[in-house]
C-alpha positions as CSV (number, residue, x, y, z in Angstrom):
1,X,63.8,108.7,113.8
2,X,65.0,112.2,114.7
3,X,67.6,111.3,117.0
4,X,68.9,108.7,114.3
5,X,68.7,111.2,111.7
6,X,70.7,113.5,113.6
7,X,73.5,110.9,114.4
8,X,73.6,110.3,110.5
9,X,74.0,114.0,109.9
10,X,76.6,114.3,112.3
11,X,78.6,111.2,111.0
12,X,78.3,113.0,107.4
13,X,79.7,116.1,108.7
14,X,82.6,114.1,110.5
15,X,83.3,111.9,107.6
16,X,83.0,115.4,105.3
17,X,85.7,117.0,107.7
18,X,87.9,114.0,107.6
19,X,87.7,113.3,103.9
20,X,88.1,117.1,102.5
21,X,91.8,117.3,103.3
22,X,92.4,113.5,102.0
23,X,90.5,114.1,98.9
24,X,92.8,117.1,98.1
25,X,95.7,115.3,99.0
26,X,94.4,112.6,96.6
27,X,93.5,115.2,93.7
28,X,96.8,117.0,94.2
29,X,98.7,113.3,93.4
30,X,96.5,112.8,90.5
31,X,96.9,116.4,89.1
32,X,100.7,115.7,89.0
33,X,99.8,113.2,86.1
34,X,97.0,115.6,84.6
35,X,99.3,118.7,84.6
36,X,102.1,116.0,83.0
37,X,99.6,115.3,80.2
38,X,98.4,118.6,79.7
39,X,101.9,120.2,79.2
40,X,103.1,117.1,77.0
41,X,99.9,117.4,74.9
42,X,100.5,121.2,74.3
43,X,104.1,121.3,73.9
44,X,105.0,118.0,72.1
45,X,101.6,116.4,70.7
46,X,99.4,113.6,70.6
47,X,102.2,110.5,70.0
48,X,104.2,111.7,73.1
49,X,100.8,112.0,75.0
50,X,99.6,108.5,74.4
51,X,103.2,107.4,75.1
52,X,103.3,109.1,78.3
53,X,100.1,107.8,79.1
54,X,100.7,103.9,78.5
55,X,103.9,104.3,80.3
56,X,102.3,106.2,83.2
57,X,99.4,103.3,83.2
58,X,101.9,100.4,83.2
59,X,104.1,101.6,86.0
60,X,101.1,102.7,88.1
61,X,99.5,99.3,87.7
62,X,102.5,97.7,89.3
63,X,102.7,100.2,92.2
64,X,98.9,100.2,92.8
65,X,99.7,96.9,94.6
66,X,102.0,99.1,97.3
67,X,99.5,102.0,97.1
68,X,96.4,99.8,98.0
69,X,98.4,97.1,100.3
70,X,99.7,100.3,102.6
71,X,96.2,101.8,102.7
72,X,95.6,99.2,105.3
73,X,97.7,100.9,107.8
74,X,95.7,103.8,108.4
75,X,92.6,101.5,109.2
76,X,94.6,99.6,111.7
77,X,96.0,102.9,113.2
78,X,92.6,103.9,113.7
79,X,91.5,100.8,115.3
80,X,94.4,101.7,118.1
81,X,93.5,105.0,118.4
82,X,89.8,103.8,119.1
83,X,91.5,101.6,122.0
84,X,93.7,104.3,122.9
85,X,96.7,102.0,122.3
86,X,99.6,104.4,121.4
87,X,102.3,101.6,121.4
88,X,100.3,100.0,118.9
89,X,100.2,102.9,116.7
90,X,103.8,103.6,117.0
91,X,104.7,99.9,115.8
92,X,102.2,100.0,113.1
93,X,103.8,103.3,111.8
94,X,107.5,101.4,112.0
95,X,106.1,98.5,110.2
96,X,104.5,100.5,107.6
97,X,107.6,102.0,106.7
98,X,109.4,98.7,106.4
99,X,106.8,97.2,104.1
100,X,106.9,100.3,101.8
101,X,110.6,99.9,101.4
102,X,110.4,96.0,101.0
103,X,107.4,96.5,98.0
104,X,109.6,99.4,96.6
105,X,112.3,96.7,95.7
106,X,109.7,94.1,94.5
107,X,107.8,96.0,92.3
108,X,110.6,98.0,91.0
109,X,112.2,95.0,89.7
110,X,108.9,94.0,87.9
111,X,108.5,97.4,86.4
112,X,112.3,97.1,85.1
113,X,111.4,94.2,83.5
114,X,108.2,95.7,81.9
115,X,110.3,98.3,80.4
116,X,112.9,95.8,79.0
117,X,110.1,94.0,77.1
118,X,107.8,97.0,76.5
119,X,107.0,95.5,73.1
120,X,104.8,93.1,74.4
121,X,102.0,95.8,74.8
122,X,101.3,95.9,71.2
123,X,102.0,99.5,70.6
124,X,103.6,101.4,67.6
125,X,107.4,101.5,67.5
126,X,107.3,105.4,68.1
127,X,105.3,104.9,71.3
128,X,107.0,101.8,72.5
129,X,110.7,103.5,72.0
130,X,109.3,107.0,73.9
131,X,107.8,105.0,76.6
132,X,110.7,102.9,77.8
133,X,112.7,105.2,79.3
134,X,109.6,107.0,80.8
135,X,108.8,103.8,82.6
136,X,112.3,103.7,84.1
137,X,112.4,107.0,85.4
138,X,108.5,106.5,87.0
139,X,110.0,103.2,88.6
140,X,112.7,105.0,90.5
141,X,110.0,107.7,91.6
142,X,107.8,105.2,93.0
143,X,110.1,104.5,96.0
144,X,109.7,107.9,97.4
145,X,105.8,107.7,96.6
146,X,105.6,104.4,98.5
147,X,107.6,105.8,101.4
148,X,105.1,109.0,101.4
149,X,102.3,107.0,101.4
150,X,103.6,104.8,104.3
151,X,104.2,108.0,106.6
152,X,100.8,109.6,105.3
153,X,99.1,106.4,106.9
154,X,100.0,107.9,110.5
155,X,98.7,111.1,109.7
156,X,95.4,110.0,108.3
157,X,94.9,107.2,111.1
158,X,95.2,110.1,113.7
159,X,93.0,112.2,111.7
160,X,95.6,114.8,110.7
161,X,95.2,114.7,107.0
162,X,95.9,118.1,106.4
163,X,99.3,117.6,106.8
164,X,99.6,115.5,103.6
165,X,97.2,118.0,101.7
166,X,99.6,120.7,102.0
167,X,102.5,118.9,101.4
168,X,100.7,117.4,98.2
169,X,99.6,120.6,97.0
170,X,103.1,122.3,97.1
171,X,104.7,119.2,95.3
172,X,102.0,119.8,92.6
173,X,103.0,123.5,92.2
174,X,106.9,122.1,92.3
175,X,105.8,119.5,89.2
176,X,104.5,122.3,87.2
177,X,107.4,124.5,87.3
178,X,109.7,121.6,86.9
179,X,107.6,120.4,83.7
180,X,107.8,123.9,82.5
181,X,111.9,123.6,82.1
182,X,112.4,120.3,81.7
183,X,109.9,119.4,78.8
184,X,111.0,122.1,76.9
185,X,114.5,121.5,77.6
186,X,115.0,117.6,77.4
187,X,111.4,116.6,75.8
188,X,109.1,113.9,77.0
189,X,111.6,112.2,79.8
190,X,111.5,116.0,81.4
191,X,107.8,115.2,82.6
192,X,108.9,111.8,84.0
193,X,112.1,113.5,85.7
194,X,109.8,116.3,87.2
195,X,107.5,113.8,88.8
196,X,110.6,111.8,90.3
197,X,111.9,115.1,92.0
198,X,108.1,116.2,93.1
199,X,107.9,112.8,94.9
200,X,111.4,112.9,96.4
201,X,110.2,116.5,97.8
202,X,107.0,114.8,99.2
203,X,108.5,111.9,100.9
204,X,111.3,114.2,102.7
205,X,108.7,117.0,103.5
206,X,106.3,114.7,105.3
207,X,109.2,112.9,107.1
208,X,110.7,116.1,108.4
209,X,106.9,117.4,109.3
210,X,106.2,114.2,111.3
211,X,109.8,114.3,113.4
212,X,109.3,117.8,114.3
213,X,105.5,118.3,115.0
214,X,105.0,117.8,119.0
215,X,101.7,116.2,118.3
216,X,103.5,112.9,116.9
217,X,106.0,112.5,119.7
218,X,104.5,109.9,121.6
219,X,104.0,107.8,118.3
220,X,107.6,108.0,117.2
221,X,109.5,106.6,120.1
222,X,111.8,103.7,119.1
223,X,110.7,100.2,119.3
224,X,112.9,97.4,119.0
225,X,112.9,95.6,115.6
226,X,111.7,92.2,117.3
227,X,108.3,93.9,117.9
228,X,107.9,95.2,114.4
229,X,108.0,92.0,112.6
230,X,104.8,90.6,113.5
231,X,103.2,93.6,112.3
232,X,104.9,93.6,109.1
233,X,103.5,90.4,108.5
234,X,100.0,91.3,109.5
235,X,100.3,94.3,107.2
236,X,101.4,92.2,104.3
237,X,98.6,89.6,105.2
238,X,95.9,92.1,105.3
239,X,97.3,94.7,103.0
240,X,98.2,92.6,100.1
241,X,94.6,91.4,99.2
242,X,93.8,95.1,99.3
243,X,96.7,96.0,97.0
244,X,95.3,93.4,94.5
245,X,91.8,94.9,94.7
246,X,93.5,97.9,93.6
247,X,95.4,96.0,91.1
248,X,92.6,94.4,89.2
249,X,90.8,97.6,88.9
250,X,94.0,99.6,87.8
251,X,95.0,96.5,85.6
252,X,91.5,96.8,83.7
253,X,91.9,100.3,82.9
254,X,95.5,99.7,82.0
255,X,94.5,96.7,79.6
256,X,91.9,98.9,78.2
257,X,94.7,101.6,77.6
258,X,96.4,98.6,75.4
259,X,93.5,97.7,73.6
260,X,92.6,101.2,72.7
261,X,96.1,101.6,71.4
262,X,95.6,98.8,69.0
263,X,92.9,101.1,67.3
264,X,95.2,103.6,66.7
265,X,97.0,106.7,67.9
266,X,94.4,108.9,67.8
267,X,92.1,106.8,69.9
268,X,94.9,106.2,72.4
269,X,95.4,110.1,72.8
270,X,91.6,110.5,73.4
271,X,91.3,107.8,75.7
272,X,94.2,109.2,77.6
273,X,92.4,112.5,77.8
274,X,89.2,111.0,79.1
275,X,90.7,108.7,81.7
276,X,92.5,111.6,82.9
277,X,89.5,113.2,83.7
278,X,87.7,110.0,85.3
279,X,91.0,109.3,87.3
280,X,90.9,113.0,88.8
281,X,87.2,112.2,90.0
282,X,88.0,108.6,91.2
283,X,91.2,109.4,93.4
284,X,88.9,112.1,94.8
285,X,86.2,109.3,95.8
286,X,89.0,107.4,97.1
287,X,89.8,110.2,99.6
288,X,85.8,109.7,101.0
289,X,86.4,105.8,100.9
290,X,89.7,106.5,102.8
291,X,87.8,108.6,105.6
292,X,85.0,106.1,106.0
293,X,87.7,103.1,106.4
294,X,89.2,105.3,109.2
295,X,86.0,106.2,110.9
296,X,84.8,102.7,110.5
297,X,88.2,101.5,112.0
298,X,87.7,103.9,115.3
299,X,84.1,102.6,115.6
300,X,85.5,99.1,115.4
301,X,88.2,99.9,118.1
302,X,85.3,101.3,120.3
303,X,83.4,98.0,119.5
304,X,80.4,100.2,118.7
305,X,78.5,98.5,115.9
306,X,76.0,100.9,115.3
307,X,78.7,103.7,114.6
308,X,80.4,101.2,112.3
309,X,77.2,101.2,110.3
310,X,76.6,104.9,110.3
311,X,80.1,105.7,109.4
312,X,80.0,103.2,106.2
313,X,76.3,104.7,105.3
314,X,77.7,108.1,105.8
315,X,80.7,107.7,103.2
316,X,78.4,105.9,100.5
317,X,76.0,109.1,100.8
318,X,78.8,111.5,100.4
319,X,80.3,109.8,97.5
320,X,76.9,109.3,95.6
321,X,76.5,113.1,96.2
322,X,80.1,113.9,95.0
323,X,80.1,111.6,92.1
324,X,76.5,112.7,91.1
325,X,77.9,116.2,90.6
326,X,80.7,114.9,88.4
327,X,78.3,112.9,86.5
328,X,76.7,116.2,85.6
329,X,79.5,118.3,84.7
330,X,81.0,115.4,82.4
331,X,77.7,115.4,80.7
332,X,77.2,118.9,80.2
333,X,81.1,120.3,79.5
334,X,82.6,117.3,77.8
335,X,83.9,119.4,74.6
336,X,85.2,122.4,76.9
337,X,86.9,119.8,79.0
338,X,88.6,118.0,76.0
339,X,89.7,121.7,74.7
340,X,91.8,122.0,78.0
341,X,94.2,119.1,76.4
342,X,94.2,119.6,72.7
343,X,92.6,121.8,70.3
344,X,94.6,121.3,67.0
345,X,93.3,117.4,66.3
346,X,89.6,117.3,65.5
347,X,89.6,113.4,65.6
348,X,91.1,113.3,68.7
349,X,88.8,115.8,70.0
350,X,85.6,114.1,68.7
351,X,86.6,110.6,70.4
352,X,87.6,112.3,73.6
353,X,84.3,114.0,74.0
354,X,82.2,110.8,73.3
355,X,84.3,108.9,76.0
356,X,83.8,111.6,78.6
357,X,80.0,111.4,78.1
358,X,80.5,107.6,79.1
359,X,82.7,108.2,81.8
360,X,80.2,110.4,83.2
361,X,77.6,107.7,83.3
362,X,79.9,105.4,85.5
363,X,81.0,108.3,88.1
364,X,78.2,106.8,90.6
365,X,79.2,103.2,90.1
366,X,83.1,104.3,90.7
367,X,82.3,106.1,93.7
368,X,80.2,103.7,95.5
369,X,82.6,100.8,94.7
370,X,85.8,102.6,96.0
371,X,83.7,103.6,99.1
372,X,82.9,99.9,99.5
373,X,86.3,98.9,99.2
374,X,87.3,101.3,101.9
375,X,84.4,100.7,104.5
376,X,85.2,96.9,104.3
377,X,89.0,97.5,104.9
378,X,87.8,99.2,108.1
379,X,86.3,96.0,109.3
380,X,89.2,94.1,108.0
381,X,87.2,92.4,105.5
382,X,89.8,92.2,102.6
383,X,89.8,88.3,101.1
384,X,86.1,88.0,99.6
385,X,86.1,91.8,98.4
386,X,89.3,91.0,96.4
387,X,87.6,88.2,94.7
388,X,84.6,90.2,94.1
389,X,87.0,93.0,92.3
390,X,88.3,90.1,90.1
391,X,85.1,89.0,88.8
392,X,84.0,92.5,88.2
393,X,86.9,93.6,86.2
394,X,88.2,90.3,84.8
395,X,85.2,88.5,84.2
396,X,82.8,91.3,83.4
397,X,84.6,94.4,82.3
398,X,87.6,93.2,80.3
399,X,85.7,90.7,78.3
400,X,82.9,92.7,77.2
401,X,85.1,95.6,76.4
402,X,87.0,93.5,73.9
403,X,83.7,92.2,72.2
404,X,82.2,95.4,72.3
405,X,85.2,97.2,70.8
406,X,86.5,94.9,68.3
407,X,83.9,91.9,67.2
408,X,81.1,94.5,67.3
409,X,83.2,97.5,66.0
410,X,82.3,100.0,68.7
411,X,86.0,101.2,68.7
412,X,87.3,103.2,72.2
413,X,83.6,103.8,73.3
414,X,83.2,100.1,73.3
415,X,85.9,99.6,75.7
416,X,84.5,102.2,78.0
417,X,80.9,100.5,77.8
418,X,82.7,97.3,79.1
419,X,84.3,99.2,81.9
420,X,81.0,100.9,83.0
421,X,79.7,97.4,83.4
422,X,82.4,96.3,85.5
423,X,82.2,99.3,87.7
424,X,78.3,98.7,88.1
425,X,78.8,94.9,89.2
426,X,81.7,96.0,91.6
427,X,79.6,98.5,93.1
428,X,76.4,96.2,93.7
429,X,78.6,93.2,94.8
430,X,80.6,95.5,97.5
431,X,77.8,97.3,98.8
432,X,75.8,94.1,99.5
433,X,78.9,92.8,101.2
434,X,79.2,95.5,103.7
435,X,75.7,95.4,104.8
436,X,75.2,91.8,104.6
437,X,78.1,91.0,106.9
438,X,78.2,93.6,109.2
439,X,75.3,92.0,111.4
440,X,77.1,88.9,111.6
441,X,80.7,89.9,112.2
442,X,82.1,89.9,115.6
443,X,83.9,93.4,116.2
444,X,86.1,92.0,119.2
445,X,87.6,89.4,116.5
446,X,89.0,92.3,114.5
447,X,90.2,94.9,117.0
448,X,93.9,95.4,117.0
449,X,95.6,93.2,119.4
450,X,98.3,94.2,121.9
451,X,101.8,93.3,120.9
452,X,103.6,91.7,124.1
453,X,106.5,93.6,125.0
């Protein structure tokens, strides 16, 4: 038992070492939205805050298909690294960039249509009018965001996540400075414009870094397009189910925003404050899930089943520890956390403080389910997990949220209790799926195959 325990400690250290830069990078991306909302709430008030919140939710909902879909590339690259197949890494990197441009175009059209028909979301006239141009600006910003994510997959898959961490943190500082000037001069849309400029900087910075760093030279040699097309199809085949996993969860939370909007502007503003807090911890947990996916993928590339199980278990354990600490923080400092956003609206403060308490309870479930998706992605298991997330969020969470909020009269807390139930169901099903499937899966069937030259 002692050697086994030592192996698990080693796996946890390696996963933690890899996940910390990814977590910080994920946190930086989320903090852009948090700083937008902090500055909008402080400078412009509750109604613009609500408009920005629902506009961000709608655009992120659509772009989540691309964000989640591209995440499979780092797992595929890590499998190729495990096989010491440099040529495959090269082709996967270039295929990922092509997929990013394709998804930017398709998803951009969907976002433009959503902005055009924004009244279908049933918000107040003021919120609808403010949200439309905000959505259009964020839609443009999704193209550089997806390009950044595509290039980031190469860095993460090669266990070089500090690159994206540094770029993301510098982009966060840029976003704060831009917001300070743009919100004060042109109003609400200044926050969206600041996000667009910061994301353009991120895409350009990571592209220049990868081009100039000698470490990446072997992976950037030109490859004929004919060799890329099969991998573009492979990324879409494996990545889109992962994208829809992300979509189903984000959609549940986005529809929750819409339901809360039916309850009034105060409840919508309170929800936006609480969801910002929960999204921050969630995106940090996705960093642990991404690290778990990479380490599982490397073990798959080496055809080492015990290492696959240890890598997955280490990711689950780290997520439980981290989200447990976040749970304690939410439960004990909820009122202080709300005061960071807004202080002059007692009703919004009261509702938001209650929602943050509920968010504290679903931290553990949220962390476990996102790691479950990550480690399953590492063994290229994407179809059944997509179905499981569909059931958890659309069969359990959303109907229960509506019943608790409206027929039973619990309001915004009812919506959040429904989400808690969906997250818990997802966590249980995905964890069972990983440990039940692993003994039966044939690792050699999911290794990256050499593309004939």
